C-alpha positions in Angstrom: -19.8 -114.0 -12.4 -23.0 -112.6 -11.1 -26.2 -114.6 -11.5 -28.3 -111.8 -12.8 -30.3 -112.4 -15.9 -28.9 -109.3 -17.5 -25.3 -110.4 -16.9 -26.0 -113.8 -18.4 -27.5 -112.2 -21.4 -24.5 -109.9 -21.8 -22.2 -112.9 -21.7 -24.2 -114.6 -24.4 -24.2 -111.5 -26.6 -20.4 -111.0 -26.0 -19.8 -114.6 -27.2 -21.9 -114.0 -30.3 -20.1 -110.8 -31.1 -16.7 -112.4 -30.5 -17.5 -115.3 -32.9 -18.8 -113.0 -35.5 -15.8 -110.7 -35.3 -13.4 -113.7 -35.5 -15.2 -114.9 -38.6 -15.0 -111.5 -40.3 -11.4 -111.1 -39.3 -10.4 -114.5 -40.5 -12.3 -114.1 -43.8 -10.5 -110.8 -44.5 -7.1 -112.2 -43.5 -7.7 -115.1 -46.0 -8.7 -112.6 -48.7 -5.5 -110.5 -48.1 -3.4 -113.7 -48.2 -4.9 -114.7 -51.5 -4.4 -111.2 -52.9 -0.7 -111.2 -51.9 0.1 -114.4 -53.9 -1.4 -113.1 -57.1 1.2 -112.6 -59.8 -0.9 -111.0 -62.6 -1.5 -107.2 -62.3 -5.0 -107.3 -63.9 -6.3 -110.0 -61.7 -4.9 -108.2 -58.6 -6.5 -104.9 -59.7 -9.9 -106.7 -60.0 -9.7 -108.2 -56.5 -8.2 -105.2 -54.7 -11.4 -103.1 -54.3 -13.2 -106.1 -52.8 -10.4 -106.7 -50.2 -10.2 -103.0 -49.4 -13.9 -103.0 -48.8 -13.6 -105.8 -46.4 -10.8 -104.1 -44.6 -12.8 -100.8 -44.4 -15.8 -102.7 -42.9 -13.5 -104.2 -40.2 -12.2 -100.8 -39.3 -15.7 -99.3 -39.2 -16.9 -102.0 -36.8 -13.8 -101.5 -34.6 -12.5 -105.0 -35.2 -9.2 -103.5 -36.4 -7.8 -100.0 -35.9 -8.4 -97.5 -38.7 -4.6 -96.9 -39.0 -4.0 -100.6 -39.4 -6.7 -100.7 -42.1 -5.0 -97.8 -43.9 -1.6 -99.5 -43.7 -2.9 -102.8 -45.0 -4.7 -101.1 -47.9 -1.5 -99.0 -48.8 0.7 -102.1 -48.8 -1.7 -104.1 -50.9 -2.0 -101.2 -53.4 1.8 -100.8 -53.6 2.2 -104.6 -54.2 -0.5 -104.6 -57.0 1.0 -101.5 -58.6 4.5 -103.0 -58.5 3.2 -106.0 -60.6 2.6 -103.6 -63.5 6.4 -102.9 -63.8 
């Protein structure tokens, strides 16, 4: 690694961004996991918009790919809708 001030600062910033992205990603994964274990359709329908919002934010920031976000949201919506039957 170079010993330039700018390079050292870039390393610090990259570490901060990585930690932040890991936190947001893990928080969203936990929310998805909690949503998947819900057995009541009404409770799932209440939580679904919050989780979809978190997923959209990850895609917007580039933490996950936009297609992965769409796939996750689609699967969660199908699961919640299937509970109504």
